[in-house]
Backbone as XML, in Angstrom:
<?xml version="1.0"?>
<chain id="A" units="angstrom">
  <residue number="1" name="UNK">
    <atom name="N" x="305.571" y="33.273" z="85.917"/>
    <atom name="CA" x="306.355" y="34.532" z="85.819"/>
    <atom name="C" x="305.526" y="35.549" z="86.500"/>
  </residue>
  <residue number="2" name="UNK">
    <atom name="N" x="304.157" y="35.582" z="86.350"/>
    <atom name="CA" x="303.692" y="36.813" z="87.115"/>
    <atom name="C" x="303.732" y="36.714" z="88.450"/>
  </residue>
  <residue number="3" name="UNK">
    <atom name="N" x="303.849" y="35.260" z="89.271"/>
    <atom name="CA" x="304.050" y="35.055" z="90.573"/>
    <atom name="C" x="305.289" y="35.656" z="91.140"/>
  </residue>
  <residue number="4" name="UNK">
    <atom name="N" x="306.414" y="35.667" z="90.250"/>
    <atom name="CA" x="307.749" y="35.858" z="90.646"/>
    <atom name="C" x="307.767" y="37.345" z="90.660"/>
  </residue>
  <residue number="5" name="UNK">
    <atom name="N" x="306.996" y="38.058" z="89.815"/>
    <atom name="CA" x="306.851" y="39.592" z="89.473"/>
    <atom name="C" x="306.169" y="40.093" z="90.926"/>
  </residue>
  <residue number="6" name="UNK">
    <atom name="N" x="304.989" y="39.307" z="91.180"/>
    <atom name="CA" x="304.296" y="39.819" z="92.272"/>
    <atom name="C" x="305.055" y="39.705" z="93.433"/>
  </residue>
  <residue number="7" name="UNK">
    <atom name="N" x="305.849" y="38.563" z="93.645"/>
    <atom name="CA" x="306.712" y="38.415" z="94.891"/>
    <atom name="C" x="307.777" y="39.502" z="94.835"/>
  </residue>
  <residue number="8" name="UNK">
    <atom name="N" x="308.362" y="39.878" z="94.045"/>
    <atom name="CA" x="309.322" y="40.835" z="93.827"/>
    <atom name="C" x="308.672" y="42.231" z="94.183"/>
  </residue>
  <residue number="9" name="UNK">
    <atom name="N" x="307.643" y="42.654" z="93.818"/>
    <atom name="CA" x="306.894" y="43.720" z="93.925"/>
    <atom name="C" x="306.708" y="43.785" z="95.466"/>
  </residue>
  <residue number="10" name="UNK">
    <atom name="N" x="306.034" y="42.748" z="96.258"/>
    <atom name="CA" x="306.013" y="42.736" z="97.713"/>
    <atom name="C" x="307.188" y="42.821" z="98.348"/>
  </residue>
  <residue number="11" name="UNK">
    <atom name="N" x="308.290" y="42.381" z="97.740"/>
    <atom name="CA" x="309.572" y="42.332" z="98.454"/>
    <atom name="C" x="310.019" y="43.603" z="98.365"/>
  </residue>
  <residue number="12" name="UNK">
    <atom name="N" x="310.004" y="44.450" z="97.411"/>
    <atom name="CA" x="310.534" y="45.634" z="97.285"/>
    <atom name="C" x="309.746" y="46.860" z="97.783"/>
  </residue>
  <residue number="13" name="UNK">
    <atom name="N" x="308.487" y="46.439" z="98.056"/>
    <atom name="CA" x="307.664" y="47.432" z="98.794"/>
    <atom name="C" x="307.724" y="47.359" z="100.283"/>
  </residue>
  <residue number="14" name="UNK">
    <atom name="N" x="308.407" y="46.215" z="100.572"/>
    <atom name="CA" x="308.670" y="46.128" z="102.152"/>
    <atom name="C" x="309.798" y="47.259" z="102.691"/>
  </residue>
  <residue number="15" name="UNK">
    <atom name="N" x="309.155" y="47.921" z="103.603"/>
    <atom name="CA" x="309.985" y="49.198" z="104.155"/>
    <atom name="C" x="311.325" y="48.716" z="104.711"/>
  </residue>
  <residue number="16" name="UNK">
    <atom name="N" x="311.333" y="47.673" z="105.267"/>
    <atom name="CA" x="312.794" y="47.006" z="105.800"/>
    <atom name="C" x="313.970" y="46.858" z="104.741"/>
  </residue>
  <residue number="17" name="UNK">
    <atom name="N" x="313.262" y="46.328" z="103.724"/>
    <atom name="CA" x="314.095" y="46.082" z="102.542"/>
    <atom name="C" x="314.731" y="47.456" z="101.881"/>
  </residue>
  <residue number="18" name="UNK">
    <atom name="N" x="313.651" y="48.226" z="101.860"/>
    <atom name="CA" x="314.165" y="49.694" z="101.104"/>
    <atom name="C" x="315.319" y="50.334" z="101.940"/>
  </residue>
  <residue number="19" name="UNK">
    <atom name="N" x="315.247" y="50.112" z="103.109"/>
    <atom name="CA" x="316.138" y="50.797" z="104.166"/>
    <atom name="C" x="317.452" y="50.103" z="104.012"/>
  </residue>
  <residue number="20" name="UNK">
    <atom name="N" x="317.229" y="48.712" z="103.846"/>
    <atom name="CA" x="318.573" y="47.877" z="103.765"/>
    <atom name="C" x="319.317" y="48.066" z="102.490"/>
  </residue>
  <residue number="21" name="UNK">
    <atom name="N" x="318.334" y="48.180" z="101.496"/>
    <atom name="CA" x="319.146" y="48.941" z="100.015"/>
    <atom name="C" x="319.552" y="49.889" z="100.176"/>
  </residue>
  <residue number="22" name="UNK">
    <atom name="N" x="318.975" y="50.953" z="100.655"/>
    <atom name="CA" x="319.576" y="52.470" z="100.785"/>
    <atom name="C" x="320.768" y="52.462" z="101.550"/>
  </residue>
  <residue number="23" name="UNK">
    <atom name="N" x="320.653" y="51.646" z="102.652"/>
    <atom name="CA" x="321.824" y="51.713" z="103.456"/>
    <atom name="C" x="323.036" y="50.932" z="102.930"/>
  </residue>
  <residue number="24" name="UNK">
    <atom name="N" x="322.806" y="49.860" z="102.180"/>
    <atom name="CA" x="323.956" y="49.010" z="101.540"/>
    <atom name="C" x="324.568" y="50.229" z="100.342"/>
  </residue>
  <residue number="25" name="UNK">
    <atom name="N" x="323.626" y="50.917" z="99.642"/>
    <atom name="CA" x="324.303" y="51.729" z="98.594"/>
    <atom name="C" x="325.008" y="52.802" z="99.298"/>
  </residue>
  <residue number="26" name="UNK">
    <atom name="N" x="324.453" y="53.203" z="100.160"/>
    <atom name="CA" x="325.084" y="54.661" z="100.789"/>
    <atom name="C" x="326.597" y="54.072" z="101.477"/>
  </residue>
  <residue number="27" name="UNK">
    <atom name="N" x="326.619" y="52.888" z="102.185"/>
    <atom name="CA" x="327.594" y="52.256" z="102.748"/>
    <atom name="C" x="328.590" y="51.993" z="101.751"/>
  </residue>
  <residue number="28" name="UNK">
    <atom name="N" x="328.285" y="51.559" z="100.510"/>
    <atom name="CA" x="329.109" y="50.971" z="99.324"/>
    <atom name="C" x="329.906" y="52.251" z="98.711"/>
  </residue>
  <residue number="29" name="UNK">
    <atom name="N" x="329.112" y="53.437" z="98.729"/>
    <atom name="CA" x="329.722" y="54.576" z="98.026"/>
    <atom name="C" x="330.738" y="55.381" z="99.074"/>
  </residue>
  <residue number="30" name="UNK">
    <atom name="N" x="330.290" y="55.255" z="100.508"/>
    <atom name="CA" x="331.200" y="55.757" z="101.475"/>
    <atom name="C" x="332.315" y="54.991" z="101.635"/>
  </residue>
  <residue number="31" name="UNK">
    <atom name="N" x="332.514" y="53.736" z="101.083"/>
    <atom name="CA" x="333.589" y="52.777" z="101.136"/>
    <atom name="C" x="334.977" y="53.260" z="100.648"/>
  </residue>
  <residue number="32" name="UNK">
    <atom name="N" x="335.035" y="54.345" z="99.646"/>
    <atom name="CA" x="336.317" y="54.849" z="99.078"/>
    <atom name="C" x="336.892" y="55.709" z="100.098"/>
  </residue>
  <residue number="33" name="UNK">
    <atom name="N" x="336.102" y="56.457" z="100.999"/>
    <atom name="CA" x="336.945" y="57.251" z="101.875"/>
    <atom name="C" x="337.893" y="56.421" z="102.846"/>
  </residue>
</chain>
């Protein structure tokens, strides 16, 4: 279980992943218009 948490921690600390997540959230909220 700790290995999974460690992997997720590295995954979410990745700058590219953060931008993709933020972009997808912004893109999703903007979908209404």
